[in-house]
C-alpha angles and dihedrals in degrees: 000000000000091000089051091052091049090051091052090047092053090050091052091049090049092050091048090049092051091049091050091051090048092050091050089049092052093048091050094049092044090055092047092047092053090048092050091045090055089053092050096046097039108024096162097092099053102028100039090050087066092053124086121233090254093057122104129217110228121190122204101211089199136002104254107261086343091292111147122204138164114287127209092024102112114165125207131320090021099052101087128100100029134231134183106233123193140166092205108114092204084080091063096105092049098043119112089202138014120205117210118197102214100218091054096053105026099093094072140004087230088074088069121078112294095198127075118283115246112249113273095009113147118226110207121201111212122191135152096176121099121252088258089064100037109091128190099021089153098077089059091066113124091002103083123080101177135024124219118187148110088281110109091219092059118116086239112033112210109169125181089246145337143198122262124202118244114231089215133026107277124207105219116203113216110225114249110271126214101154137048120221132007138176131190111200132166103172103063110188110169091200096054121106093240095053092045090050090050093049090056095041095051089064088071105032138025114258122183110213121198129191139052112003089007140068113333117246127171115229093239090055098051098098094043091051096045093046089068091063126081093215137029128197105234092187115167120219091232136017115241140139113282092355097141109146142182087290086081104025101043107018098042110020097036090047093051099242135123113263121224102203132208113177131073123007125296089248090056092050091049090061088070109024136032117274091237095051097078146026118234121210089220089067089074131062092226143356088263093060090049091051091050090052092052091049090053091049089051088063095045112063094176092056092043093052091056087076087070099050092101091064092075090072104022138044128194123245100212104156104078110163128190092260092061091052093052092045088054088052090056092055093047094047090059087059097037117150121246115295114282139140130233108241093201121018092175092055092053096042101063 
Protein backbone atom coordinates (compact mmCIF):
# COMPACT_ATOMS: atom_id res chain seq x y z
CA UNK A 1 0.00 0.00 0.00
CA UNK A 2 2.79 2.38 0.91
CA UNK A 3 4.62 1.58 -2.34
CA UNK A 4 1.42 2.28 -4.24
CA UNK A 5 1.06 5.69 -2.54
CA UNK A 6 4.68 6.54 -3.34
CA UNK A 7 4.09 5.59 -6.95
CA UNK A 8 1.07 7.89 -7.15
CA UNK A 9 3.05 10.67 -5.49
CA UNK A 10 5.86 10.33 -8.06
CA UNK A 11 3.30 10.46 -10.85
CA UNK A 12 1.81 13.65 -9.41
CA UNK A 13 5.28 15.24 -9.13
CA UNK A 14 6.05 14.22 -12.72
CA UNK A 15 2.79 15.68 -14.00
CA UNK A 16 3.43 18.93 -12.11
CA UNK A 17 6.95 19.07 -13.56
CA UNK A 18 5.64 18.58 -17.10
CA UNK A 19 3.04 21.30 -16.58
CA UNK A 20 5.72 23.69 -15.29
CA UNK A 21 7.89 23.02 -18.34
CA UNK A 22 4.90 23.57 -20.63
CA UNK A 23 4.03 26.89 -18.94
CA UNK A 24 7.65 28.09 -19.27
CA UNK A 25 7.57 27.06 -22.95
CA UNK A 26 4.38 29.06 -23.54
CA UNK A 27 5.75 32.13 -21.78
CA UNK A 28 8.97 31.98 -23.81
CA UNK A 29 7.17 31.61 -27.13
CA UNK A 30 4.66 34.30 -26.26
CA UNK A 31 7.52 36.68 -25.56
CA UNK A 32 9.25 35.73 -28.80
CA UNK A 33 6.02 36.07 -30.78
CA UNK A 34 5.43 39.56 -29.43
CA UNK A 35 8.98 40.50 -30.23
CA UNK A 36 8.67 39.19 -33.79
CA UNK A 37 5.29 40.87 -34.18
CA UNK A 38 6.85 44.17 -33.23
CA UNK A 39 9.46 43.67 -35.92
CA UNK A 40 6.80 42.88 -38.53
CA UNK A 41 4.48 45.73 -37.63
CA UNK A 42 7.16 48.32 -36.96
CA UNK A 43 10.27 47.29 -38.89
CA UNK A 44 11.93 50.66 -38.77
CA UNK A 45 13.92 50.11 -35.58
CA UNK A 46 15.69 46.88 -36.53
CA UNK A 47 15.86 47.17 -40.32
CA UNK A 48 16.59 50.85 -40.68
CA UNK A 49 19.40 50.58 -38.16
CA UNK A 50 21.23 48.41 -40.69
CA UNK A 51 20.82 51.01 -43.43
CA UNK A 52 23.22 53.86 -43.96
CA UNK A 53 22.01 57.44 -44.10
CA UNK A 54 22.57 57.45 -47.87
CA UNK A 55 20.27 54.49 -48.47
CA UNK A 56 16.81 54.94 -49.88
CA UNK A 57 13.63 53.07 -49.01
CA UNK A 58 11.84 51.94 -52.17
CA UNK A 59 8.33 50.49 -52.01
CA UNK A 60 7.01 48.19 -54.71
CA UNK A 61 3.31 49.04 -54.66
CA UNK A 62 2.60 45.73 -56.43
CA UNK A 63 4.63 42.80 -57.63
CA UNK A 64 4.73 43.23 -61.44
CA UNK A 65 2.06 40.93 -62.89
CA UNK A 66 2.12 39.18 -59.52
CA UNK A 67 5.64 37.87 -60.18
CA UNK A 68 7.60 37.62 -56.94
CA UNK A 69 11.38 37.71 -56.90
CA UNK A 70 14.16 38.24 -54.32
CA UNK A 71 14.51 41.82 -53.16
CA UNK A 72 17.68 43.55 -51.97
CA UNK A 73 19.88 41.14 -53.88
CA UNK A 74 21.39 43.37 -56.54
CA UNK A 75 24.37 41.86 -58.31
CA UNK A 76 27.18 43.83 -59.93
CA UNK A 77 27.12 46.33 -61.53
CA UNK A 78 23.72 47.19 -60.02
CA UNK A 79 24.61 46.81 -56.35
CA UNK A 80 25.94 50.28 -55.55
CA UNK A 81 24.54 52.53 -54.20
CA UNK A 82 22.18 50.61 -51.97
CA UNK A 83 18.46 50.79 -51.36
CA UNK A 84 16.13 48.98 -49.06
CA UNK A 85 13.36 47.59 -51.25
CA UNK A 86 10.13 46.20 -49.86
CA UNK A 87 6.66 45.20 -51.06
CA UNK A 88 5.17 45.76 -47.59
CA UNK A 89 2.78 48.70 -47.83
CA UNK A 90 3.13 49.49 -44.13
CA UNK A 91 6.38 51.18 -45.22
CA UNK A 92 4.46 53.66 -47.37
CA UNK A 93 4.89 56.65 -45.04
CA UNK A 94 8.65 56.01 -44.72
CA UNK A 95 9.37 55.27 -48.39
CA UNK A 96 11.48 57.73 -50.37
CA UNK A 97 9.97 56.35 -53.58
CA UNK A 98 7.04 54.17 -54.60
CA UNK A 99 7.17 52.24 -57.88
CA UNK A 100 3.86 51.60 -59.64
CA UNK A 101 3.75 48.91 -62.31
CA UNK A 102 1.25 50.35 -64.77
CA UNK A 103 -0.58 47.20 -65.81
CA UNK A 104 -1.29 46.36 -62.17
CA UNK A 105 -2.88 49.72 -61.30
CA UNK A 106 -4.26 51.03 -64.59
CA UNK A 107 -7.80 49.68 -64.35
CA UNK A 108 -8.84 52.14 -61.63
CA UNK A 109 -7.45 55.09 -59.74
CA UNK A 110 -8.56 53.33 -56.56
CA UNK A 111 -5.63 50.93 -57.06
CA UNK A 112 -3.29 53.81 -56.28
CA UNK A 113 -2.67 54.97 -52.67
CA UNK A 114 -5.79 56.43 -51.11
CA UNK A 115 -3.96 58.23 -48.30
CA UNK A 116 -1.93 61.45 -48.60
CA UNK A 117 1.52 61.20 -50.10
CA UNK A 118 4.40 61.96 -47.72
CA UNK A 119 6.18 65.19 -48.57
CA UNK A 120 8.97 64.70 -51.12
CA UNK A 121 8.09 61.09 -51.90
CA UNK A 122 8.79 60.16 -55.54
CA UNK A 123 6.14 58.24 -57.45
CA UNK A 124 7.75 56.17 -60.19
CA UNK A 125 5.73 54.94 -63.16
CA UNK A 126 7.05 51.58 -64.43
CA UNK A 127 5.90 50.11 -67.74
CA UNK A 128 7.43 47.78 -70.33
CA UNK A 129 4.35 47.62 -72.55
CA UNK A 130 4.04 49.78 -75.64
CA UNK A 131 1.61 52.74 -75.74
CA UNK A 132 -0.75 50.58 -77.80
CA UNK A 133 -1.10 48.25 -74.81
CA UNK A 134 -1.02 50.82 -71.98
CA UNK A 135 -4.58 51.88 -71.20
CA UNK A 136 -5.76 54.72 -68.94
CA UNK A 137 -2.58 56.77 -68.92
CA UNK A 138 -4.64 59.88 -68.31
CA UNK A 139 -5.31 59.36 -64.62
CA UNK A 140 -1.55 59.37 -64.01
CA UNK A 141 -1.32 63.02 -65.06
CA UNK A 142 0.26 65.25 -62.40
CA UNK A 143 0.86 62.23 -60.15
CA UNK A 144 4.09 60.79 -61.53
CA UNK A 145 7.52 62.22 -60.71
CA UNK A 146 9.77 59.76 -62.57
CA UNK A 147 9.30 57.43 -65.55
CA UNK A 148 10.76 53.95 -65.78
CA UNK A 149 10.41 52.11 -69.10
CA UNK A 150 12.09 50.74 -72.23
CA UNK A 151 12.13 54.28 -73.64
CA UNK A 152 15.67 55.64 -73.70
CA UNK A 153 14.41 59.07 -72.63
CA UNK A 154 12.89 57.67 -69.44
CA UNK A 155 14.28 58.84 -66.11
CA UNK A 156 15.05 55.18 -65.42
CA UNK A 157 15.97 53.29 -68.59
CA UNK A 158 14.96 49.60 -68.40
CA UNK A 159 15.32 48.06 -71.86
CA UNK A 160 14.51 44.47 -72.76
CA UNK A 161 18.19 43.88 -73.50
CA UNK A 162 21.46 45.54 -74.44
CA UNK A 163 24.91 44.82 -75.83
CA UNK A 164 27.93 44.39 -73.61
CA UNK A 165 31.50 44.88 -74.77
CA UNK A 166 33.82 41.89 -74.73
CA UNK A 167 37.11 42.53 -72.95
CA UNK A 168 38.84 40.28 -75.46
CA UNK A 169 38.09 39.30 -79.02
CA UNK A 170 35.60 36.48 -78.88
CA UNK A 171 35.22 33.83 -81.56
CA UNK A 172 31.50 33.25 -81.84
CA UNK A 173 30.42 29.91 -83.24
CA UNK A 174 27.31 30.14 -85.39
CA UNK A 175 24.91 27.33 -84.48
CA UNK A 176 24.51 24.68 -87.16
CA UNK A 177 21.71 25.64 -89.53
CA UNK A 178 19.35 23.21 -91.25
CA UNK A 179 16.28 25.41 -91.83
CA UNK A 180 15.55 28.85 -93.20
CA UNK A 181 12.97 31.12 -91.47
CA UNK A 182 11.03 30.75 -88.22
CA UNK A 183 8.61 32.78 -86.15
CA UNK A 184 7.24 32.21 -82.64
CA UNK A 185 4.03 34.17 -82.07
CA UNK A 186 1.35 33.95 -79.39
CA UNK A 187 -0.84 36.99 -80.12
CA UNK A 188 -2.23 36.26 -83.58
CA UNK A 189 -4.11 39.29 -84.91
CA UNK A 190 -4.92 38.82 -88.61
CA UNK A 191 -5.39 42.58 -89.03
CA UNK A 192 -2.00 43.54 -87.61
CA UNK A 193 0.80 44.76 -89.85
CA UNK A 194 3.10 41.90 -88.87
CA UNK A 195 0.59 39.15 -89.71
CA UNK A 196 -0.31 40.81 -93.01
CA UNK A 197 3.38 41.12 -93.89
CA UNK A 198 3.90 37.44 -93.04
CA UNK A 199 0.89 36.37 -95.13
CA UNK A 200 2.39 38.05 -98.17
CA UNK A 201 5.96 36.92 -97.49
CA UNK A 202 5.08 33.24 -97.07
CA UNK A 203 3.94 33.16 -100.71
CA UNK A 204 7.60 33.44 -101.72
CA UNK A 205 9.54 31.61 -98.99
CA UNK A 206 8.91 28.85 -96.45
CA UNK A 207 8.33 30.14 -92.92
CA UNK A 208 7.80 27.82 -89.95
CA UNK A 209 5.44 29.43 -87.45
CA UNK A 210 5.24 28.22 -83.85
CA UNK A 211 2.72 29.08 -81.18
CA UNK A 212 -1.02 29.15 -80.69
CA UNK A 213 -2.88 27.85 -83.77
CA UNK A 214 0.47 26.86 -85.30
CA UNK A 215 3.28 24.36 -84.74
CA UNK A 216 3.59 23.29 -81.08
CA UNK A 217 6.75 24.31 -79.24
CA UNK A 218 7.46 23.98 -75.52
CA UNK A 219 8.84 27.11 -73.87
CA UNK A 220 12.03 25.35 -72.78
CA UNK A 221 12.71 24.29 -76.38
CA UNK A 222 12.36 27.69 -78.04
CA UNK A 223 16.06 28.58 -78.26
CA UNK A 224 17.10 25.12 -79.42
CA UNK A 225 14.47 25.18 -82.16
CA UNK A 226 15.19 28.74 -83.35
CA UNK A 227 18.97 28.18 -83.41
CA UNK A 228 18.50 25.74 -86.30
CA UNK A 229 17.10 28.50 -88.52
CA UNK A 230 19.14 31.05 -90.43
CA UNK A 231 16.58 33.82 -89.92
CA UNK A 232 13.98 34.73 -87.32
CA UNK A 233 11.04 37.12 -87.67
CA UNK A 234 11.46 39.57 -84.79
CA UNK A 235 8.12 41.23 -85.51
CA UNK A 236 6.82 43.54 -82.75
CA UNK A 237 3.12 43.63 -81.89
CA UNK A 238 3.10 47.43 -82.23
CA UNK A 239 5.36 50.03 -83.76
CA UNK A 240 6.76 52.58 -81.35
CA UNK A 241 10.00 54.43 -80.64
CA UNK A 242 12.56 52.25 -78.79
CA UNK A 243 10.08 49.37 -78.48
CA UNK A 244 12.55 46.53 -79.14
CA UNK A 245 11.56 43.52 -77.10
CA UNK A 246 12.62 39.96 -76.27
CA UNK A 247 11.64 39.04 -79.84
CA UNK A 248 15.03 40.41 -80.86
CA UNK A 249 17.12 40.06 -77.70
CA UNK A 250 16.08 36.60 -76.53
CA UNK A 251 14.47 34.85 -79.47
CA UNK A 252 16.92 35.94 -82.16
CA UNK A 253 20.21 37.05 -80.60
CA UNK A 254 20.29 34.50 -77.79
CA UNK A 255 19.44 31.72 -80.24
CA UNK A 256 22.23 32.73 -82.61
CA UNK A 257 20.17 33.59 -85.65
CA UNK A 258 19.76 36.69 -87.82
CA UNK A 259 16.72 38.79 -86.85
CA UNK A 260 14.41 40.21 -89.47
CA UNK A 261 12.83 43.15 -87.66
CA UNK A 262 9.50 44.87 -88.04
CA UNK A 263 8.96 47.62 -85.53
CA UNK A 264 10.44 51.07 -85.27
CA UNK A 265 12.67 52.56 -87.96
CA UNK A 266 16.09 51.22 -88.94
CA UNK A 267 17.65 54.38 -87.51
CA UNK A 268 16.00 53.69 -84.18
CA UNK A 269 17.29 50.10 -84.10
CA UNK A 270 20.80 51.30 -84.95
CA UNK A 271 20.86 53.33 -81.73
CA UNK A 272 21.03 50.03 -79.84
CA UNK A 273 22.48 47.37 -82.16
CA UNK A 274 24.99 47.33 -85.05
CA UNK A 275 23.62 48.08 -88.50
CA UNK A 276 24.96 44.76 -89.84
CA UNK A 277 23.41 42.62 -87.09
CA UNK A 278 19.86 42.60 -88.45
CA UNK A 279 17.67 42.89 -91.54
CA UNK A 280 14.89 45.48 -91.54
CA UNK A 281 11.70 44.95 -93.54
CA UNK A 282 11.75 48.63 -94.53
CA UNK A 283 14.92 48.00 -96.55
CA UNK A 284 12.82 46.25 -99.19
CA UNK A 285 10.01 47.51 -101.42
CA UNK A 286 7.83 44.50 -100.65
CA UNK A 287 7.76 41.16 -98.81
CA UNK A 288 8.65 39.45 -102.09
CA UNK A 289 11.92 41.38 -102.45
CA UNK A 290 12.79 40.53 -98.84
CA UNK A 291 12.09 36.84 -99.49
CA UNK A 292 14.27 36.92 -102.61
CA UNK A 293 17.11 38.47 -100.60
CA UNK A 294 16.90 35.75 -97.95
CA UNK A 295 16.96 33.04 -100.59
CA UNK A 296 20.12 34.60 -102.06
CA UNK A 297 21.74 34.77 -98.63
CA UNK A 298 20.92 31.11 -98.12
CA UNK A 299 23.18 30.31 -101.07
CA UNK A 300 26.02 32.57 -99.97
CA UNK A 301 27.48 31.47 -96.61
CA UNK A 302 30.21 34.11 -96.60
CA UNK A 303 27.72 36.92 -96.99
CA UNK A 304 25.37 35.37 -94.44
CA UNK A 305 28.13 35.00 -91.84
CA UNK A 306 28.88 38.72 -92.04
CA UNK A 307 25.76 39.28 -89.97
CA UNK A 308 27.66 37.77 -87.04
CA UNK A 309 30.86 39.85 -87.27
CA UNK A 310 29.72 42.12 -84.43
CA UNK A 311 29.78 39.19 -82.01
CA UNK A 312 33.57 39.21 -81.85
CA UNK A 313 33.43 42.45 -79.82
CA UNK A 314 29.93 42.46 -78.33
CA UNK A 315 27.60 40.01 -76.65
CA UNK A 316 23.86 40.43 -76.00
CA UNK A 317 22.38 40.65 -72.54
CA UNK A 318 19.03 39.01 -73.16
CA UNK A 319 17.98 37.71 -69.75
CA UNK A 320 16.70 40.79 -67.94
CA UNK A 321 14.63 39.79 -64.93
CA UNK A 322 12.47 41.98 -62.72
CA UNK A 323 15.14 42.19 -60.06
CA UNK A 324 17.59 43.87 -62.44
CA UNK A 325 15.02 46.50 -63.39
CA UNK A 326 14.33 47.41 -59.77
CA UNK A 327 18.04 47.47 -58.97
CA UNK A 328 18.48 49.93 -61.84
CA UNK A 329 15.75 52.03 -60.26
CA UNK A 330 17.72 52.18 -57.03
CA UNK A 331 20.78 53.55 -58.81
CA UNK A 332 18.73 56.11 -60.71
CA UNK A 333 16.83 57.24 -57.62
CA UNK A 334 20.09 58.20 -55.93
CA UNK A 335 20.65 60.55 -58.87
CA UNK A 336 17.03 61.62 -59.29
CA UNK A 337 16.38 65.10 -60.67
CA UNK A 338 14.76 67.75 -58.54
CA UNK A 339 11.20 67.03 -57.53
CA UNK A 340 8.68 67.67 -60.30
CA UNK A 341 5.52 66.08 -61.71
CA UNK A 342 4.66 65.07 -65.26
CA UNK A 343 1.60 67.08 -66.35
CA UNK A 344 0.69 64.59 -69.09
CA UNK A 345 2.10 61.09 -69.08
CA UNK A 346 0.00 60.11 -72.10
CA UNK A 347 1.37 63.00 -74.15
CA UNK A 348 4.95 61.95 -73.44
CA UNK A 349 4.36 58.22 -73.88
CA UNK A 350 3.38 58.09 -77.53
